[in-house]
mmCIF file of the C-alpha atoms, coordinates in Angstrom:
data_MODEL
# 
_entry.id   MODEL 
# 
loop_
_atom_site.group_PDB 
_atom_site.id 
_atom_site.type_symbol 
_atom_site.label_atom_id 
_atom_site.label_alt_id 
_atom_site.label_comp_id 
_atom_site.label_asym_id 
_atom_site.label_entity_id 
_atom_site.label_seq_id 
_atom_site.pdbx_PDB_ins_code 
_atom_site.Cartn_x 
_atom_site.Cartn_y 
_atom_site.Cartn_z 
_atom_site.occupancy 
_atom_site.B_iso_or_equiv 
_atom_site.pdbx_formal_charge 
_atom_site.auth_seq_id 
_atom_site.auth_comp_id 
_atom_site.auth_asym_id 
_atom_site.auth_atom_id 
_atom_site.pdbx_PDB_model_num 
ATOM 1  C CA . MET A 1 1  ? 75.303  122.997 10.049 1.00 0.00 ? 1  MET A CA 1 
ATOM 2  C CA . LYS A 1 2  ? 72.590  122.184 12.542 1.00 0.00 ? 2  LYS A CA 1 
ATOM 3  C CA . VAL A 1 3  ? 72.599  123.632 16.032 1.00 0.00 ? 3  VAL A CA 1 
ATOM 4  C CA . SER A 1 4  ? 69.846  123.513 18.627 1.00 0.00 ? 4  SER A CA 1 
ATOM 5  C CA . VAL A 1 5  ? 69.272  127.017 19.959 1.00 0.00 ? 5  VAL A CA 1 
ATOM 6  C CA . HIS A 1 6  ? 67.046  128.054 22.837 1.00 0.00 ? 6  HIS A CA 1 
ATOM 7  C CA . ILE A 1 7  ? 65.880  131.670 22.850 1.00 0.00 ? 7  ILE A CA 1 
ATOM 8  C CA . ASN A 1 8  ? 64.431  132.965 26.084 1.00 0.00 ? 8  ASN A CA 1 
ATOM 9  C CA . TYR A 1 9  ? 60.723  133.756 25.647 1.00 0.00 ? 9  TYR A CA 1 
ATOM 10 C CA . ARG A 1 10 ? 61.231  137.124 27.345 1.00 0.00 ? 10 ARG A CA 1 
ATOM 11 C CA . LYS A 1 11 ? 63.611  138.116 24.559 1.00 0.00 ? 11 LYS A CA 1 
ATOM 12 C CA . LEU A 1 12 ? 60.963  137.162 22.000 1.00 0.00 ? 12 LEU A CA 1 
ATOM 13 C CA . GLU A 1 13 ? 58.354  139.203 23.847 1.00 0.00 ? 13 GLU A CA 1 
ATOM 14 C CA . GLU A 1 14 ? 60.663  142.212 23.615 1.00 0.00 ? 14 GLU A CA 1 
ATOM 15 C CA . ILE A 1 15 ? 61.263  141.985 19.867 1.00 0.00 ? 15 ILE A CA 1 
ATOM 16 C CA . CYS A 1 16 ? 57.951  140.549 18.603 1.00 0.00 ? 16 CYS A CA 1 
ATOM 17 C CA . GLN A 1 17 ? 54.500  142.058 18.166 1.00 0.00 ? 17 GLN A CA 1 
ATOM 18 C CA . ALA A 1 18 ? 51.254  140.329 17.239 1.00 0.00 ? 18 ALA A CA 1 
ATOM 19 C CA . ASP A 1 19 ? 48.600  142.070 15.147 1.00 0.00 ? 19 ASP A CA 1 
ATOM 20 C CA . GLY A 1 20 ? 45.941  139.408 15.692 1.00 0.00 ? 20 GLY A CA 1 
ATOM 21 C CA . GLU A 1 21 ? 46.736  137.349 12.614 1.00 0.00 ? 21 GLU A CA 1 
ATOM 22 C CA . TYR A 1 22 ? 50.507  137.476 12.283 1.00 0.00 ? 22 TYR A CA 1 
ATOM 23 C CA . VAL A 1 23 ? 53.517  137.758 14.573 1.00 0.00 ? 23 VAL A CA 1 
ATOM 24 C CA . ILE A 1 24 ? 56.207  140.149 13.399 1.00 0.00 ? 24 ILE A CA 1 
ATOM 25 C CA . CYS A 1 25 ? 59.637  140.132 15.021 1.00 0.00 ? 25 CYS A CA 1 
ATOM 26 C CA . ASP A 1 26 ? 62.517  142.559 14.693 1.00 0.00 ? 26 ASP A CA 1 
ATOM 27 C CA . ASP A 1 27 ? 66.043  141.285 14.133 1.00 0.00 ? 27 ASP A CA 1 
ATOM 28 C CA . TYR A 1 28 ? 67.404  139.240 17.011 1.00 0.00 ? 28 TYR A CA 1 
ATOM 29 C CA . ASN A 1 29 ? 70.784  140.702 17.938 1.00 0.00 ? 29 ASN A CA 1 
ATOM 30 C CA . ASP A 1 30 ? 72.107  138.879 20.962 1.00 0.00 ? 30 ASP A CA 1 
ATOM 31 C CA . GLU A 1 31 ? 74.933  136.515 21.792 1.00 0.00 ? 31 GLU A CA 1 
ATOM 32 C CA . ILE A 1 32 ? 74.098  132.831 21.930 1.00 0.00 ? 32 ILE A CA 1 
ATOM 33 C CA . GLU A 1 33 ? 76.554  130.423 23.523 1.00 0.00 ? 33 GLU A CA 1 
ATOM 34 C CA . ILE A 1 34 ? 76.865  127.127 21.686 1.00 0.00 ? 34 ILE A CA 1 
ATOM 35 C CA . ASP A 1 35 ? 78.807  124.126 22.916 1.00 0.00 ? 35 ASP A CA 1 
ATOM 36 C CA . PRO A 1 36 ? 80.900  122.758 20.035 1.00 0.00 ? 36 PRO A CA 1 
ATOM 37 C CA . ALA A 1 37 ? 79.822  119.237 21.026 1.00 0.00 ? 37 ALA A CA 1 
ATOM 38 C CA . ASP A 1 38 ? 76.229  120.185 20.117 1.00 0.00 ? 38 ASP A CA 1 
ATOM 39 C CA . VAL A 1 39 ? 77.113  121.177 16.551 1.00 0.00 ? 39 VAL A CA 1 
ATOM 40 C CA . VAL A 1 40 ? 76.242  118.631 13.860 1.00 0.00 ? 40 VAL A CA 1 
ATOM 41 C CA . LEU A 1 41 ? 77.869  118.927 10.438 1.00 0.00 ? 41 LEU A CA 1 
ATOM 42 C CA . ASP A 1 42 ? 75.895  117.685 7.467  1.00 0.00 ? 42 ASP A CA 1 
ATOM 43 C CA . PHE A 1 43 ? 77.378  116.389 4.203  1.00 0.00 ? 43 PHE A CA 1 
ATOM 44 C CA . GLN A 1 44 ? 77.320  119.824 2.556  1.00 0.00 ? 44 GLN A CA 1 
ATOM 45 C CA . ASP A 1 45 ? 79.273  121.322 5.473  1.00 0.00 ? 45 ASP A CA 1 
ATOM 46 C CA . LEU A 1 46 ? 81.900  118.598 5.206  1.00 0.00 ? 46 LEU A CA 1 
ATOM 47 C CA . GLU A 1 47 ? 82.261  119.153 1.459  1.00 0.00 ? 47 GLU A CA 1 
ATOM 48 C CA . TYR A 1 48 ? 82.793  122.871 2.066  1.00 0.00 ? 48 TYR A CA 1 
ATOM 49 C CA . LEU A 1 49 ? 85.391  122.227 4.773  1.00 0.00 ? 49 LEU A CA 1 
ATOM 50 C CA . ILE A 1 50 ? 87.297  119.787 2.588  1.00 0.00 ? 50 ILE A CA 1 
ATOM 51 C CA . ASP A 1 51 ? 87.240  122.175 -0.370 1.00 0.00 ? 51 ASP A CA 1 
ATOM 52 C CA . GLU A 1 52 ? 88.351  125.072 1.795  1.00 0.00 ? 52 GLU A CA 1 
ATOM 53 C CA . TYR A 1 53 ? 91.069  123.346 3.832  1.00 0.00 ? 53 TYR A CA 1 
ATOM 54 C CA . LEU A 1 54 ? 92.241  120.378 1.750  1.00 0.00 ? 54 LEU A CA 1 
ATOM 55 C CA . ASP A 1 55 ? 95.809  121.650 1.352  1.00 0.00 ? 55 ASP A CA 1 
ATOM 56 C CA . ASP A 1 56 ? 96.183  122.209 5.096  1.00 0.00 ? 56 ASP A CA 1 
ATOM 57 C CA . VAL A 1 57 ? 94.719  118.806 5.932  1.00 0.00 ? 57 VAL A CA 1 
ATOM 58 C CA . LEU A 1 58 ? 97.069  117.087 3.483  1.00 0.00 ? 58 LEU A CA 1 
ATOM 59 C CA . LYS A 1 59 ? 100.081 118.886 4.963  1.00 0.00 ? 59 LYS A CA 1 
ATOM 60 C CA . ILE A 1 60 ? 99.099  117.773 8.472  1.00 0.00 ? 60 ILE A CA 1 
ATOM 61 C CA . MET A 1 61 ? 98.456  114.208 7.342  1.00 0.00 ? 61 MET A CA 1 
ATOM 62 C CA . ASN A 1 62 ? 101.770 114.095 5.495  1.00 0.00 ? 62 ASN A CA 1 
ATOM 63 C CA . LYS A 1 63 ? 103.621 115.378 8.533  1.00 0.00 ? 63 LYS A CA 1 
ATOM 64 C CA . LYS A 1 64 ? 101.978 113.216 11.199 1.00 0.00 ? 64 LYS A CA 1 
ATOM 65 C CA . TYR A 1 65 ? 100.834 110.118 9.331  1.00 0.00 ? 65 TYR A CA 1 
ATOM 66 C CA . ARG A 1 66 ? 103.347 109.749 6.511  1.00 0.00 ? 66 ARG A CA 1 
ATOM 67 C CA . ASN A 1 67 ? 104.312 106.138 7.316  1.00 0.00 ? 67 ASN A CA 1 
ATOM 68 C CA . GLU A 1 68 ? 100.711 104.978 7.729  1.00 0.00 ? 68 GLU A CA 1 
ATOM 69 C CA . ILE A 1 69 ? 99.663  106.652 4.467  1.00 0.00 ? 69 ILE A CA 1 
ATOM 70 C CA . GLN A 1 70 ? 102.617 105.082 2.635  1.00 0.00 ? 70 GLN A CA 1 
ATOM 71 C CA . LYS A 1 71 ? 101.655 101.611 3.897  1.00 0.00 ? 71 LYS A CA 1 
ATOM 72 C CA . LEU A 1 72 ? 98.024  102.109 2.812  1.00 0.00 ? 72 LEU A CA 1 
ATOM 73 C CA . LEU A 1 73 ? 99.098  103.323 -0.629 1.00 0.00 ? 73 LEU A CA 1 
ATOM 74 C CA . GLU A 1 74 ? 101.354 100.312 -1.067 1.00 0.00 ? 74 GLU A CA 1 
ATOM 75 C CA . LYS A 1 75 ? 98.454  97.968  -0.268 1.00 0.00 ? 75 LYS A CA 1 
ATOM 76 C CA . VAL A 1 76 ? 96.184  99.722  -2.760 1.00 0.00 ? 76 VAL A CA 1 
ATOM 77 C CA . THR A 1 77 ? 98.712  99.770  -5.613 1.00 0.00 ? 77 THR A CA 1 
ATOM 78 C CA . VAL A 1 78 ? 99.730  96.111  -5.243 1.00 0.00 ? 78 VAL A CA 1 
# 
């Protein structure tokens, strides 16, 4: 899953220290608000979701789209 996150530079100044050559930061423990519209699922995420929730998805599809699914299956099997 890819999400663009902006961390305030002041927060980084609080948790990071530079020793001249490297920058070392402690763990960042803060809440970050993410708009669901900004989340992008990649193929691997979709595979995981399908594997995890396939039974639930099929139950919903069977309940709400039974007639449409039946018509599509009839076209495919003919």
